[in-house]
Backbone as a chain_set.jsonl record, in Angstrom:
{"seq": "MFLPELSYVIQQYAELRRAHDENVQPDEIEVVRLYQDMLTGWNDRSAEGMAASFAEDSELIGFDGSEASGRQGVHDHLAPIFANHKTPRYCAIVKSVKLVTPEAAILRAYSGLVAEGASDIDPKLNAQHSLTAVKRDGRWFIALFQNTPAQFHMEPERGAAITEALRKLLRP", "coords": {"N": [[0.55, 13.87, 7.227], [1.468, 11.055, 8.934], [0.27, 7.661, 9.012], [0.507, 4.47, 10.002], [0.442, 1.86, 8.337], [-1.863, -0.858, 9.246], [-0.564, -3.111, 9.442], [1.435, -3.22, 12.062], [0.384, -3.838, 14.171], [0.631, -6.66, 15.045], [2.902, -7.47, 14.896], [4.076, -5.507, 17.082], [2.632, -6.474, 19.529], [3.755, -8.668, 19.218], [6.451, -8.225, 19.939], [6.106, -7.038, 22.465], [5.149, -9.344, 24.004], [7.771, -10.573, 24.142], [9.443, -8.954, 25.301], [9.006, -9.364, 27.68], [9.49, -12.047, 28.324], [8.098, -14.335, 27.375], [6.657, -16.814, 25.243], [5.271, -16.272, 22.171], [2.082, -17.447, 21.269], [0.589, -19.261, 17.986], [-2.164, -19.126, 18.059], [-2.445, -16.852, 19.529], [-1.596, -14.75, 17.746], [-2.902, -15.186, 15.547], [-5.546, -14.229, 16.57], [-5.048, -11.763, 17.263], [-4.303, -10.744, 14.659], [-7.033, -10.773, 13.735], [-8.476, -8.735, 14.949], [-6.498, -7.024, 14.099], [-7.503, -7.131, 10.699], [-10.303, -6.478, 11.301], [-9.862, -3.735, 12.282], [-8.664, -2.705, 9.732], [-10.613, -3.093, 7.706], [-12.163, -1.04, 8.84], [-10.812, 1.328, 8.313], [-10.656, 0.905, 5.998], [-13.016, 2.148, 5.421], [-15.005, 0.006, 4.7], [-17.869, -1.651, 5.046], [-18.403, -4.179, 4.573], [-15.697, -5.537, 4.654], [-15.18, -4.978, 7.064], [-17.163, -6.306, 8.69], [-16.756, -8.988, 8.209], [-14.798, -10.106, 9.74], [-16.563, -11.066, 11.905], [-18.288, -13.328, 13.875], [-21.235, -15.254, 12.418], [-23.167, -15.094, 14.652], [-22.443, -12.91, 16.465], [-21.953, -9.912, 18.371], [-21.806, -6.527, 18.837], [-20.639, -3.476, 20.449], [-21.095, -0.353, 20.209], [-18.607, 2.771, 20.495], [-20.53, 4.663, 21.131], [-22.422, 3.077, 22.591], [-24.392, 2.089, 20.896], [-25.469, -0.891, 19.31], [-25.068, -3.812, 17.571], [-26.287, -6.864, 15.974], [-25.368, -9.982, 14.94], [-23.208, -10.561, 12.13], [-24.526, -9.69, 9.386], [-25.905, -7.81, 10.579], [-24.007, -6.328, 12.12], [-22.739, -5.434, 9.3], [-25.058, -3.642, 8.451], [-25.464, -1.613, 10.195], [-22.816, -0.548, 10.003], [-23.078, 0.099, 7.334], [-24.293, 2.748, 6.414], [-22.745, 4.5, 8.231], [-20.219, 4.521, 7.007], [-21.051, 5.38, 4.327], [-22.239, 8.027, 4.966], [-20.371, 9.424, 6.827], [-16.872, 10.778, 6.922], [-15.202, 8.564, 8.2], [-12.972, 9.14, 11.057], [-9.433, 7.43, 11.185], [-8.058, 4.461, 12.536], [-5.43, 3.755, 14.823], [-3.965, 1.633, 17.195], [-2.866, 0.063, 20.035], [-2.422, -3.338, 21.228], [-2.989, -4.697, 24.489], [-2.992, -7.377, 25.333], [-3.626, -10.816, 24.819], [-5.39, -13.448, 25.527], [-5.721, -16.92, 25.723], [-8.56, -18.544, 26.438], [-9.672, -20.933, 26.162], [-8.681, -23.473, 23.956], [-10.271, -22.949, 21.887], [-11.425, -20.27, 22.151], [-10.93, -16.455, 23.15], [-9.755, -13.725, 24.566], [-9.073, -10.312, 23.58], [-7.19, -7.141, 24.483], [-7.363, -4.195, 24.098], [-5.764, -0.445, 23.343], [-7.198, 2.229, 21.549], [-6.7, 4.927, 19.044], [-7.829, 7.589, 17.165], [-7.52, 9.392, 14.122], [-8.411, 11.904, 12.568], [-9.597, 12.441, 9.179], [-7.159, 14.337, 7.269], [-6.135, 15.472, 9.466], [-3.428, 15.341, 12.038], [-2.959, 14.4, 14.443], [-3.634, 12.031, 16.827], [-7.429, 12.379, 18.225], [-7.47, 12.916, 21.53], [-10.097, 12.545, 22.932], [-11.384, 10.736, 21.558], [-9.852, 8.397, 22.246], [-10.305, 4.893, 23.291], [-10.851, 2.022, 24.981], [-10.742, -1.121, 23.552], [-12.28, -4.251, 23.698], [-12.319, -7.912, 22.682], [-13.898, -10.454, 22.019], [-12.967, -13.533, 20.681], [-14.109, -16.605, 19.026], [-13.183, -19.595, 17.81], [-13.73, -21.358, 14.712], [-14.439, -23.92, 12.927], [-11.522, -24.128, 12.687], [-10.749, -21.311, 12.224], [-10.627, -17.882, 13.239], [-13.441, -15.915, 14.64], [-15.127, -12.853, 15.749], [-16.662, -12.873, 18.397], [-17.809, -10.995, 20.226], [-17.375, -7.793, 20.038], [-16.596, -4.681, 21.997], [-16.598, -1.514, 22.156], [-15.063, 0.952, 23.835], [-14.964, 4.086, 25.484], [-11.834, 5.774, 26.316], [-11.219, 7.427, 28.871], [-10.461, 7.897, 31.526], [-11.154, 9.696, 33.719], [-10.298, 9.421, 36.534], [-7.927, 9.06, 36.581], [-5.925, 10.559, 35.122], [-3.489, 10.71, 34.198], [-2.722, 8.033, 33.453], [-4.696, 8.191, 31.2], [-3.263, 10.125, 29.407], [-0.552, 8.939, 29.351], [-1.304, 6.684, 27.7], [-2.442, 7.88, 25.265], [0.213, 9.517, 24.479], [1.53, 6.924, 24.038], [-0.025, 6.243, 21.93], [0.333, 8.313, 19.913], [2.878, 7.918, 19.392], [3.229, 5.923, 17.359], [2.392, 7.238, 15.456], [4.18, 8.673, 14.38], [6.961, 8.637, 11.6]], "CA": [[0.765, 12.846, 8.033], [1.874, 9.69, 9.106], [-0.295, 6.883, 9.98], [1.124, 3.13, 9.618], [-0.645, 0.481, 7.855], [-2.651, -1.577, 10.313], [0.518, -4.274, 9.582], [2.185, -2.882, 12.903], [-0.137, -4.436, 15.358], [0.804, -7.982, 14.934], [4.532, -6.806, 15.497], [3.786, -4.809, 17.979], [2.036, -7.361, 19.899], [5.169, -10.025, 19.502], [7.449, -7.511, 20.531], [5.38, -7.012, 23.891], [5.583, -10.195, 24.616], [9.069, -11.439, 23.918], [9.971, -8.391, 25.9], [8.389, -10.163, 29.113], [10.259, -13.24, 28.16], [7.098, -14.629, 27.096], [6.684, -17.011, 24.087], [3.868, -16.082, 21.792], [1.357, -18.99, 20.682], [-0.121, -19.029, 17.095], [-3.193, -18.725, 18.251], [-2.678, -15.468, 19.981], [-1.35, -14.029, 16.622], [-4.364, -15.124, 14.719], [-6.682, -13.302, 16.953], [-4.517, -10.499, 16.766], [-4.803, -10.659, 13.156], [-8.313, -10.84, 13.047], [-8.333, -7.554, 15.12], [-6.264, -5.885, 12.597], [-8.37, -6.89, 9.632], [-11.593, -5.673, 11.793], [-9.726, -2.385, 12.073], [-8.631, -2.518, 8.749], [-11.851, -2.822, 7.304], [-12.817, 0.261, 9.532], [-9.724, 2.374, 8.245], [-10.978, 1.72, 4.423], [-14.255, 2.547, 5.293], [-15.882, -1.059, 4.029], [-18.837, -2.559, 5.819], [-18.181, -5.458, 4.142], [-14.492, -5.76, 5.26], [-15.237, -4.993, 8.823], [-18.001, -7.504, 9.143], [-16.442, -10.076, 7.703], [-14.228, -10.569, 11.045], [-17.574, -11.26, 12.872], [-19.176, -14.639, 13.397], [-22.334, -15.215, 12.41], [-24.039, -14.848, 15.839], [-21.706, -11.904, 17.076], [-22.189, -8.657, 19.226], [-20.938, -5.285, 18.758], [-21.279, -2.549, 21.335], [-20.094, 0.625, 19.565], [-18.554, 4.066, 21.087], [-21.624, 5.383, 21.767], [-23.361, 2.696, 23.227], [-24.772, 1.391, 20.195], [-25.394, -2.324, 19.469], [-25.558, -4.759, 16.156], [-25.862, -8.328, 16.196], [-24.895, -10.985, 13.839], [-22.417, -10.303, 10.798], [-25.282, -8.8, 8.643], [-26.404, -6.483, 11.514], [-22.662, -5.253, 11.784], [-22.542, -4.918, 7.952], [-25.792, -3.098, 8.083], [-24.795, -1.03, 11.057], [-21.732, 0.319, 9.475], [-22.912, 1.005, 5.897], [-24.779, 4.127, 6.219], [-21.993, 5.193, 8.648], [-19.282, 4.886, 5.709], [-21.74, 6.623, 3.273], [-22.679, 9.714, 4.902], [-19.245, 10.081, 7.363], [-15.821, 10.555, 6.798], [-14.698, 8.356, 9.746], [-11.239, 8.701, 11.308], [-8.783, 6.248, 10.546], [-7.48, 3.655, 13.71], [-4.25, 3.056, 15.485], [-3.887, 0.822, 18.495], [-1.953, -0.767, 20.966], [-2.511, -4.638, 21.764], [-2.687, -4.717, 25.12], [-3.343, -8.816, 25.942], [-4.591, -11.586, 24.376], [-5.617, -14.266, 26.707], [-6.336, -17.717, 25.51], [-9.398, -18.629, 27.606], [-9.89, -22.546, 25.815], [-8.046, -23.946, 22.743], [-11.529, -22.19, 20.803], [-11.925, -19.005, 22.719], [-9.719, -15.692, 23.19], [-9.846, -12.302, 24.656], [-8.27, -9.439, 23.483], [-7.797, -6.012, 25.208], [-6.048, -2.967, 23.298], [-6.021, 0.641, 23.064], [-6.858, 2.515, 20.403], [-6.653, 6.451, 18.92], [-8.603, 7.93, 15.981], [-6.862, 10.167, 13.331], [-9.356, 12.367, 11.396], [-8.809, 12.877, 7.427], [-6.507, 15.76, 7.101], [-5.678, 15.888, 10.648], [-1.873, 14.987, 12.06], [-2.96, 13.817, 15.559], [-5.162, 11.128, 17.289], [-7.853, 13.089, 19.393], [-7.741, 12.089, 22.507], [-11.389, 12.28, 23.625], [-11.665, 9.702, 20.95], [-9.727, 6.998, 22.846], [-10.917, 3.981, 23.562], [-10.27, 0.442, 24.916], [-11.393, -2.356, 22.784], [-12.209, -5.569, 24.133], [-12.923, -8.65, 21.634], [-14.099, -11.787, 22.261], [-13.024, -14.421, 19.801], [-14.322, -17.788, 19.173], [-12.318, -20.648, 17.04], [-14.966, -22.288, 14.644], [-13.367, -24.844, 11.892], [-10.111, -23.917, 12.282], [-10.493, -20.08, 11.959], [-11.159, -17.106, 14.156], [-14.237, -15.011, 14.31], [-15.335, -12.115, 16.414], [-18.151, -13.131, 19.111], [-18.466, -9.76, 20.947], [-16.706, -6.517, 20.239], [-16.948, -3.737, 22.631], [-15.665, -0.321, 21.787], [-15.164, 1.884, 25.311], [-14.016, 5.286, 25.934], [-10.864, 5.821, 27.609], [-11.066, 8.744, 29.24], [-9.778, 7.785, 32.679], [-11.284, 10.539, 34.986], [-9.827, 9.422, 37.745], [-6.274, 8.801, 36.443], [-5.657, 11.222, 33.82], [-2.189, 10.436, 34.172], [-2.714, 7.141, 32.507], [-5.017, 8.487, 29.806], [-2.068, 10.99, 28.67], [0.438, 8.279, 28.596], [-2.119, 6.181, 26.467], [-2.601, 9.03, 23.978], [1.431, 9.136, 24.269], [2.214, 6.09, 23.432], [-1.032, 6.22, 20.437], [1.057, 9.193, 19.295], [4.487, 7.473, 18.844], [2.625, 5.388, 15.752], [2.015, 8.335, 14.159], [5.769, 9.33, 13.841], [7.631, 7.256, 10.861]], "C": [[0.57, 11.646, 7.911], [1.484, 8.851, 9.719], [-0.085, 5.506, 9.133], [0.054, 2.657, 9.258], [-0.63, -0.671, 9.159], [-1.289, -2.927, 10.511], [1.49, -4.103, 10.732], [1.599, -3.719, 13.971], [0.501, -5.719, 15.653], [2.359, -7.57, 15.457], [4.982, -6.659, 16.524], [3.824, -5.564, 19.215], [3.282, -8.501, 20.607], [6.054, -9.495, 20.407], [7.062, -7.373, 22.284], [5.615, -8.197, 24.722], [6.891, -10.63, 24.852], [9.694, -10.293, 24.963], [9.666, -8.879, 27.264], [8.921, -11.684, 29.07], [8.888, -14.358, 28.046], [6.646, -15.202, 25.618], [5.101, -16.666, 23.719], [3.012, -17.258, 20.801], [0.733, -18.556, 19.334], [-1.374, -18.835, 17.079], [-3.706, -17.263, 18.407], [-2.393, -14.202, 18.499], [-2.324, -13.882, 15.661], [-5.418, -14.11, 15.087], [-6.052, -11.885, 17.116], [-4.458, -9.745, 15.393], [-6.097, -10.298, 13.072], [-8.557, -9.711, 13.924], [-7.935, -6.732, 14.365], [-6.922, -6.22, 11.684], [-9.556, -6.301, 9.955], [-11.082, -4.109, 11.337], [-9.394, -1.489, 10.491], [-9.645, -2.25, 7.759], [-12.78, -1.299, 7.793], [-12.114, 1.301, 8.508], [-10.269, 2.092, 6.688], [-12.07, 1.898, 4.2], [-15.48, 1.472, 4.491], [-16.351, -1.609, 5.162], [-18.591, -3.947, 5.599], [-16.764, -6.21, 4.62], [-14.763, -5.909, 6.817], [-16.342, -5.835, 9.246], [-17.574, -8.621, 8.741], [-15.576, -10.811, 8.884], [-15.522, -10.852, 11.927], [-18.255, -12.512, 12.379], [-20.657, -13.942, 13.251], [-23.503, -14.716, 13.459], [-23.05, -13.844, 16.949], [-22.704, -10.868, 17.557], [-21.175, -8.0, 18.712], [-21.621, -4.222, 19.418], [-20.0, -1.27, 20.593], [-19.585, 1.878, 20.769], [-19.553, 4.527, 22.138], [-22.657, 4.842, 22.228], [-24.359, 1.893, 21.77], [-24.525, -0.059, 19.685], [-25.664, -2.575, 17.742], [-25.184, -6.067, 16.601], [-25.904, -9.122, 15.036], [-23.976, -10.241, 12.604], [-23.233, -9.374, 9.98], [-25.36, -7.52, 9.22], [-25.348, -5.761, 11.49], [-22.644, -4.779, 10.496], [-23.619, -3.496, 8.142], [-25.808, -1.686, 9.212], [-23.717, 0.134, 10.777], [-22.132, 0.709, 8.263], [-23.112, 2.293, 5.731], [-23.817, 4.865, 7.289], [-20.732, 5.715, 8.03], [-20.02, 5.711, 4.642], [-21.899, 7.723, 3.809], [-21.396, 9.986, 6.181], [-17.933, 9.838, 6.756], [-15.194, 10.303, 8.061], [-12.85, 8.3, 9.823], [-10.823, 7.17, 11.152], [-7.875, 5.664, 12.462], [-6.112, 3.718, 13.979], [-4.48, 2.462, 16.784], [-2.448, -0.214, 18.464], [-2.231, -2.108, 21.426], [-1.969, -4.626, 22.72], [-2.195, -6.522, 25.847], [-4.094, -9.469, 24.947], [-4.331, -13.081, 25.598], [-6.588, -15.561, 25.829], [-7.28, -18.391, 26.452], [-9.235, -20.223, 27.48], [-8.876, -22.619, 24.349], [-9.614, -23.006, 21.416], [-11.97, -20.719, 21.212], [-10.74, -17.878, 23.152], [-10.515, -14.295, 23.549], [-8.876, -11.594, 24.508], [-8.322, -8.349, 23.884], [-6.76, -5.021, 24.045], [-6.86, -1.58, 23.335], [-6.182, 1.48, 21.761], [-6.903, 4.328, 20.237], [-7.678, 6.576, 17.553], [-7.987, 9.1, 15.353], [-7.877, 10.674, 12.48], [-9.101, 12.642, 10.129], [-8.705, 14.564, 7.867], [-6.009, 16.248, 8.445], [-4.202, 15.024, 10.993], [-1.7, 14.533, 13.623], [-3.899, 13.267, 15.997], [-6.087, 12.367, 18.118], [-8.27, 12.513, 20.812], [-8.624, 11.732, 23.54], [-11.822, 11.161, 22.882], [-11.037, 8.279, 21.192], [-10.014, 6.146, 23.237], [-9.916, 2.642, 23.986], [-10.944, -0.578, 24.492], [-11.365, -3.626, 23.343], [-12.746, -6.667, 23.035], [-12.802, -9.653, 22.443], [-14.094, -12.553, 21.218], [-13.473, -15.713, 20.126], [-13.342, -18.431, 17.616], [-13.802, -21.608, 16.557], [-14.192, -22.668, 13.184], [-12.281, -24.246, 11.23], [-10.039, -22.229, 12.065], [-11.549, -19.491, 12.908], [-11.992, -16.105, 13.823], [-14.422, -13.901, 15.44], [-16.781, -12.263, 17.242], [-18.5, -12.105, 19.372], [-17.062, -8.726, 20.57], [-17.041, -5.33, 21.001], [-15.898, -2.46, 22.51], [-15.752, 0.827, 23.263], [-14.478, 3.151, 25.379], [-13.29, 4.953, 26.966], [-10.418, 6.875, 27.901], [-10.697, 8.886, 30.772], [-9.742, 9.35, 33.815], [-10.834, 10.763, 36.057], [-8.253, 9.097, 37.825], [-5.81, 9.29, 35.1], [-3.968, 11.02, 33.406], [-2.146, 9.076, 33.047], [-3.435, 7.502, 31.082], [-3.912, 9.457, 29.082], [-0.99, 10.067, 28.322], [-0.108, 7.096, 27.625], [-1.893, 7.14, 25.54], [-0.907, 9.183, 23.554], [1.835, 8.271, 23.113], [1.417, 5.73, 22.057], [0.159, 7.212, 19.343], [2.442, 8.86, 18.551], [4.036, 6.139, 17.555], [2.433, 6.153, 15.021], [3.348, 8.922, 13.423], [6.107, 8.29, 12.938], [9.018, 7.477, 11.028]], "O": [[-0.191, 11.085, 7.123], [1.883, 8.737, 10.878], [-0.385, 5.374, 7.946], [-1.076, 2.898, 9.682], [0.317, -1.143, 9.788], [-1.138, -3.547, 11.563], [2.505, -4.784, 10.589], [2.391, -4.326, 14.692], [0.981, -5.75, 16.786], [2.604, -7.441, 16.657], [5.927, -7.253, 17.042], [4.792, -5.46, 19.969], [3.574, -8.921, 21.727], [6.423, -10.05, 21.442], [7.878, -7.657, 23.161], [6.126, -8.183, 25.842], [7.08, -11.126, 25.962], [10.629, -10.784, 25.596], [10.56, -8.524, 28.032], [8.603, -12.416, 30.007], [8.9, -15.266, 28.877], [6.289, -14.377, 24.776], [4.104, -16.706, 24.44], [3.438, -17.756, 19.759], [0.269, -17.416, 19.385], [-1.842, -18.339, 16.054], [-4.652, -16.65, 17.912], [-2.917, -13.095, 18.376], [-2.614, -12.852, 15.052], [-6.023, -13.362, 14.32], [-6.8, -10.909, 17.062], [-4.542, -8.543, 15.141], [-6.349, -9.411, 12.255], [-9.575, -9.388, 13.312], [-8.607, -5.813, 13.897], [-7.399, -5.117, 11.414], [-10.051, -5.575, 9.093], [-11.58, -3.423, 10.444], [-9.656, -0.336, 10.15], [-9.564, -1.268, 7.021], [-13.721, -0.733, 7.236], [-12.845, 2.084, 7.902], [-10.34, 3.13, 6.03], [-12.475, 1.891, 3.038], [-16.489, 1.855, 3.899], [-15.662, -2.0, 6.104], [-18.599, -4.772, 6.513], [-16.788, -7.402, 4.93], [-14.534, -6.883, 7.534], [-16.332, -6.044, 10.459], [-18.36, -9.504, 9.086], [-15.652, -12.036, 8.975], [-15.134, -10.795, 13.093], [-18.651, -12.823, 11.255], [-21.129, -12.868, 13.623], [-24.515, -14.092, 13.141], [-23.005, -14.111, 18.15], [-23.907, -10.856, 17.3], [-20.096, -8.403, 18.278], [-22.8, -3.935, 19.211], [-18.773, -1.253, 20.494], [-20.159, 1.895, 21.857], [-19.507, 4.701, 23.356], [-23.706, 5.461, 22.406], [-25.062, 0.952, 22.137], [-23.351, -0.427, 19.638], [-26.228, -1.838, 16.934], [-24.23, -6.412, 17.297], [-26.626, -8.74, 14.115], [-24.387, -9.122, 12.294], [-22.758, -8.252, 9.803], [-25.05, -6.443, 8.711], [-25.398, -4.643, 10.978], [-22.52, -3.556, 10.437], [-23.122, -2.378, 8.008], [-26.305, -0.671, 8.724], [-23.723, 1.304, 11.161], [-21.601, 1.756, 7.892], [-22.361, 3.005, 5.065], [-24.074, 6.069, 7.299], [-20.207, 6.806, 8.252], [-19.478, 6.705, 4.158], [-21.678, 8.663, 3.046], [-21.57, 11.136, 6.584], [-17.771, 8.807, 6.102], [-14.756, 11.139, 8.851], [-11.948, 7.796, 9.154], [-11.491, 6.142, 11.043], [-7.311, 6.406, 13.267], [-5.514, 3.737, 12.903], [-5.366, 2.989, 17.457], [-1.646, -0.779, 17.72], [-2.324, -1.924, 22.639], [-0.739, -4.568, 22.697], [-1.284, -6.741, 26.645], [-5.003, -8.945, 24.303], [-3.342, -13.468, 26.22], [-7.728, -15.392, 25.395], [-6.698, -18.888, 27.417], [-8.768, -20.854, 28.428], [-8.442, -21.573, 23.867], [-9.477, -22.665, 20.242], [-12.828, -20.112, 20.571], [-9.649, -18.336, 23.489], [-11.545, -13.872, 23.024], [-7.808, -11.869, 25.055], [-9.49, -7.96, 23.876], [-5.723, -5.281, 23.436], [-8.084, -1.454, 23.353], [-5.286, 1.402, 20.92], [-7.125, 4.997, 21.246], [-8.199, 5.577, 17.058], [-7.882, 10.022, 16.163], [-8.282, 9.911, 11.603], [-8.049, 13.273, 10.025], [-9.413, 15.443, 8.359], [-5.501, 17.365, 8.534], [-3.886, 14.102, 10.24], [-0.58, 14.315, 14.085], [-5.033, 13.694, 15.777], [-5.439, 13.28, 18.629], [-9.238, 11.796, 21.063], [-8.422, 11.06, 24.551], [-12.675, 10.475, 23.444], [-11.421, 7.249, 20.639], [-10.211, 6.561, 24.379], [-8.798, 2.318, 23.587], [-11.875, -0.95, 25.208], [-10.244, -4.12, 23.466], [-13.732, -6.257, 22.422], [-11.964, -9.84, 23.325], [-15.133, -12.494, 20.56], [-13.351, -16.112, 21.284], [-12.977, -17.76, 16.651], [-14.599, -22.228, 17.262], [-13.525, -21.886, 12.507], [-12.028, -23.946, 10.064], [-8.935, -21.918, 11.62], [-12.626, -19.937, 13.304], [-11.666, -15.341, 12.914], [-13.593, -14.148, 16.317], [-17.842, -11.833, 16.79], [-19.604, -11.829, 18.902], [-15.905, -9.023, 20.867], [-18.055, -4.825, 20.522], [-14.687, -2.48, 22.731], [-16.811, 1.43, 23.442], [-13.25, 3.116, 25.307], [-13.533, 4.314, 27.989], [-9.406, 7.373, 27.407], [-10.643, 10.027, 31.23], [-8.806, 9.873, 34.42], [-10.816, 11.849, 36.637], [-7.561, 8.93, 38.83], [-5.403, 8.584, 34.177], [-3.488, 11.24, 32.294], [-1.588, 9.166, 31.953], [-2.92, 7.197, 30.006], [-3.914, 9.297, 27.861], [-0.439, 10.184, 27.228], [0.674, 6.607, 26.81], [-0.806, 7.024, 24.974], [-0.643, 8.991, 22.368], [2.226, 8.489, 21.967], [1.969, 5.074, 21.174], [0.651, 6.826, 18.283], [2.929, 9.336, 17.525], [4.971, 5.575, 16.988], [2.273, 5.884, 13.83], [3.492, 9.432, 12.312], [5.744, 7.141, 13.189], [9.83, 6.656, 10.602]]}, "num_chains": 1, "name": "protein.A"}
Protein backbone atom coordinates (compact mmCIF):
# COMPACT_ATOMS: atom_id res chain seq x y z
CA MET A 1 0.00 0.00 0.00
CA PHE A 2 1.30 3.45 -0.91
CA LEU A 3 0.79 6.14 1.69
CA PRO A 4 2.67 9.33 0.84
CA GLU A 5 4.76 11.15 3.36
CA LEU A 6 2.78 14.10 4.63
CA SER A 7 5.15 16.55 2.93
CA TYR A 8 2.62 16.66 0.08
CA VAL A 9 0.16 18.60 2.31
CA ILE A 10 1.93 21.94 1.87
CA GLN A 11 2.44 21.43 -1.86
CA GLN A 12 -1.21 20.46 -2.36
CA TYR A 13 -2.41 23.56 -0.51
CA ALA A 14 -0.13 25.91 -2.48
CA GLU A 15 -1.33 24.36 -5.75
CA LEU A 16 -4.96 24.81 -4.69
CA ARG A 17 -4.39 28.51 -4.01
CA ARG A 18 -2.49 29.07 -7.27
CA ALA A 19 -5.28 27.32 -9.20
CA HIS A 20 -7.59 30.07 -7.92
CA ASP A 21 -5.04 32.79 -8.81
CA GLU A 22 -4.48 33.52 -5.15
CA ASN A 23 -1.12 34.28 -3.57
CA VAL A 24 -0.05 32.10 -0.70
CA GLN A 25 1.09 34.02 2.37
CA PRO A 26 4.12 32.70 4.29
CA ASP A 27 2.06 32.45 7.49
CA GLU A 28 -0.50 30.28 5.67
CA ILE A 29 2.27 27.84 4.77
CA GLU A 30 3.47 27.85 8.38
CA VAL A 31 -0.04 26.99 9.60
CA VAL A 32 -0.26 24.17 7.04
CA ARG A 33 3.17 22.99 8.21
CA LEU A 34 1.88 23.02 11.80
CA TYR A 35 -1.04 20.79 10.75
CA GLN A 36 1.32 18.54 8.80
CA ASP A 37 3.60 18.22 11.85
CA MET A 38 0.64 17.27 14.05
CA LEU A 39 -0.46 14.58 11.58
CA THR A 40 3.11 13.30 11.31
CA GLY A 41 3.16 12.90 15.10
CA TRP A 42 -0.02 10.82 14.84
CA ASN A 43 1.31 8.75 11.94
CA ASP A 44 4.55 8.13 13.86
CA ARG A 45 2.44 7.07 16.87
CA SER A 46 4.32 9.64 18.92
CA ALA A 47 2.43 11.39 21.70
CA GLU A 48 5.44 13.69 22.15
CA GLY A 49 5.59 14.49 18.43
CA MET A 50 1.90 15.22 18.13
CA ALA A 51 1.63 17.20 21.37
CA ALA A 52 4.61 19.40 20.41
CA SER A 53 2.40 21.26 17.93
CA PHE A 54 -0.06 22.31 20.65
CA ALA A 55 0.07 25.48 22.73
CA GLU A 56 0.43 25.12 26.50
CA ASP A 57 -3.18 26.27 26.92
CA SER A 58 -4.65 24.35 23.96
CA GLU A 59 -7.72 22.17 23.57
CA LEU A 60 -8.23 18.97 21.57
CA ILE A 61 -11.60 17.41 20.69
CA GLY A 62 -11.22 13.91 19.29
CA PHE A 63 -13.22 11.99 16.69
CA ASP A 64 -15.21 10.29 19.47
CA GLY A 65 -15.80 13.53 21.37
CA SER A 66 -12.96 12.93 23.83
CA GLU A 67 -11.26 16.04 25.15
CA ALA A 68 -7.80 17.02 26.28
CA SER A 69 -6.54 20.33 27.62
CA GLY A 70 -3.04 21.74 27.34
CA ARG A 71 0.03 20.32 25.63
CA GLN A 72 0.64 17.92 28.52
CA GLY A 73 -3.03 16.88 28.52
CA VAL A 74 -2.85 16.16 24.78
CA HIS A 75 0.26 14.07 25.38
CA ASP A 76 -1.32 12.20 28.29
CA HIS A 77 -4.46 11.54 26.23
CA LEU A 78 -2.51 10.16 23.27
CA ALA A 79 0.20 8.14 25.03
CA PRO A 80 -2.06 5.20 26.05
CA ILE A 81 -3.77 5.24 22.65
CA PHE A 82 -0.44 4.82 20.85
CA ALA A 83 0.83 2.32 23.45
CA ASN A 84 -2.21 0.06 23.18
CA HIS A 85 -3.47 0.43 19.60
CA LYS A 86 -2.09 0.23 16.08
CA THR A 87 -3.67 3.50 15.07
CA PRO A 88 -4.39 4.04 11.36
CA ARG A 89 -2.36 6.59 9.42
CA TYR A 90 -3.66 9.93 8.17
CA CYS A 91 -3.84 11.29 4.67
CA ALA A 92 -5.31 14.78 4.35
CA ILE A 93 -6.36 17.58 2.05
CA VAL A 94 -6.23 21.14 3.33
CA LYS A 95 -9.38 22.95 2.26
CA SER A 96 -8.55 26.44 3.50
CA VAL A 97 -6.42 28.59 5.76
CA LYS A 98 -7.84 31.90 6.90
CA LEU A 99 -5.55 34.40 8.60
CA VAL A 100 -7.95 36.04 11.03
CA THR A 101 -5.29 38.35 12.45
CA PRO A 102 -1.48 38.36 12.10
CA GLU A 103 -1.42 36.07 15.18
CA ALA A 104 -4.48 33.85 14.61
CA ALA A 105 -5.53 31.50 11.83
CA ILE A 106 -8.16 28.87 11.08
CA LEU A 107 -7.31 25.81 9.01
CA ARG A 108 -9.94 23.45 7.59
CA ALA A 109 -9.10 20.05 6.12
CA TYR A 110 -10.54 16.68 5.16
CA SER A 111 -8.79 13.56 6.37
CA GLY A 112 -8.91 9.85 5.77
CA LEU A 113 -7.33 7.00 7.71
CA VAL A 114 -5.56 3.90 6.41
CA ALA A 115 -5.31 0.98 8.83
CA GLU A 116 -2.07 -0.95 9.13
CA GLY A 117 -1.96 -3.58 6.39
CA ALA A 118 -4.88 -2.01 4.52
CA SER A 119 -4.64 -0.63 1.00
CA ASP A 120 -7.51 1.85 1.19
CA ILE A 121 -9.00 4.43 3.50
CA ASP A 122 -12.04 3.51 5.56
CA PRO A 123 -14.72 6.06 4.54
CA LYS A 124 -16.43 5.59 7.91
CA LEU A 125 -13.38 7.26 9.47
CA ASN A 126 -13.25 10.28 7.17
CA ALA A 127 -13.22 13.51 9.12
CA GLN A 128 -13.27 17.25 8.87
CA HIS A 129 -10.46 18.86 10.79
CA SER A 130 -10.76 22.34 12.23
CA LEU A 131 -7.60 23.85 13.65
CA THR A 132 -7.28 27.24 15.27
CA ALA A 133 -3.67 28.37 15.40
CA VAL A 134 -2.04 31.17 17.37
CA LYS A 135 1.33 32.81 16.77
CA ARG A 136 3.36 33.35 19.90
CA ASP A 137 6.91 34.69 19.95
CA GLY A 138 7.10 34.21 16.18
CA ARG A 139 6.01 30.55 16.21
CA TRP A 140 2.63 29.00 15.36
CA PHE A 141 0.91 26.61 17.79
CA ILE A 142 -2.42 24.81 17.82
CA ALA A 143 -4.89 26.49 20.18
CA LEU A 144 -7.84 24.24 19.27
CA PHE A 145 -8.04 21.10 17.16
CA GLN A 146 -11.36 19.42 16.47
CA ASN A 147 -11.70 16.14 14.61
CA THR A 148 -15.31 15.74 13.41
CA PRO A 149 -16.69 12.69 11.55
CA ALA A 150 -17.42 13.58 7.89
CA GLN A 151 -20.34 11.32 7.11
CA PHE A 152 -22.53 13.78 5.17
CA HIS A 153 -25.75 11.86 5.81
CA MET A 154 -27.78 14.40 3.84
CA GLU A 155 -25.16 14.74 1.06
CA PRO A 156 -23.82 11.25 0.28
CA GLU A 157 -22.40 12.43 -3.05
CA ARG A 158 -20.24 14.98 -1.22
CA GLY A 159 -18.94 12.28 1.10
CA ALA A 160 -18.16 10.05 -1.90
CA ALA A 161 -16.30 12.89 -3.64
CA ILE A 162 -14.15 13.53 -0.57
CA THR A 163 -13.42 9.81 -0.24
CA GLU A 164 -12.32 9.69 -3.89
CA ALA A 165 -10.13 12.77 -3.52
CA LEU A 166 -8.46 11.21 -0.47
CA ARG A 167 -7.99 7.90 -2.32
CA LYS A 168 -6.11 9.73 -5.07
CA LEU A 169 -3.45 10.53 -2.48
CA LEU A 170 -2.84 6.80 -2.03
CA ARG A 171 -1.90 6.23 -5.66
CA PRO A 172 1.80 6.55 -6.54
